[in-house]
C-alpha positions in Angstrom: 17.9 -5.2 14.1 14.8 -5.1 11.9 13.2 -1.8 11.0 10.0 -1.0 12.8 6.9 0.9 11.7 8.0 3.7 14.1 11.3 3.9 12.2 9.6 4.3 8.9 7.2 6.9 10.4 10.2 8.9 11.7 11.9 8.8 8.2 8.7 10.1 6.6 8.1 12.7 9.3 11.4 14.4 8.3 10.1 15.0 4.8 6.4 15.4 5.7 6.4 17.0 9.1 2.8 18.1 9.1 1.4 14.9 7.5 -0.9 12.3 9.0 1.2 9.2 8.9 0.1 5.7 9.9 2.5 2.8 9.4 1.5 -0.8 10.3 3.4 -4.1 10.2 5.1 -6.3 12.7 7.2 -8.7 10.8 10.0 -6.3 10.2 9.9 -6.3 6.4 6.3 -5.9 5.2 4.4 -2.8 6.0 1.2 -0.9 5.1 1.2 2.9 5.2 -1.2 5.9 5.0 0.3 9.3 4.3 -2.0 12.3 4.1 -0.2 15.6 3.3 -1.1 19.0 1.9 2.0 18.8 -0.4 0.1 16.1 -2.4 -2.6 18.5 -3.5 -2.6 18.7 -7.3 -0.5 15.5 -7.6 -1.9 12.2 -9.0 -1.5 9.1 -6.9 1.7 8.0 -8.7 3.3 11.3 -8.0 2.3 11.1 -4.4 3.6 7.6 -4.0 6.9 8.4 -5.7 7.4 11.3 -3.3 7.0 8.9 -0.3 9.1 6.2 -1.9 11.9 8.6 -2.6 12.2 9.0 1.2 12.4 5.3 2.0 14.2 4.1 -1.1 17.6 3.6 0.7 15.8 1.3 3.1 14.2 -0.6 0.3 17.5 -0.8 -1.7 19.3 -2.2 1.4 16.6 -4.8 2.0 15.5 -3.4 5.3 12.0 -2.9 3.9 10.8 -5.6 1.5 7.3 -4.2 0.9 5.4 -1.1 1.8 1.8 -0.9 0.6 0.8 2.8 0.4 -2.3 4.9 0.5 -1.5 8.6 -0.1 -3.8 11.6 -0.5 -4.2 15.3 0.2 -6.3 16.3 3.1 -10.1 16.6 2.4 
């Protein structure tokens, strides 16, 4: 069964429980995501995105997620 945007959000919610998380994509392998979390404060974008990708890496490595375009930031 293909992974859903809701599945990815649930994975990210475990690591970033207080974040604003929006995941979109309906083809089962290509997704776009927005993650806004206080833990990103003081990090550059690469560090922020690495933190998010570390959570979903097993799904990327297995091929369940082919692509996830990310926007990450600390709250304003």
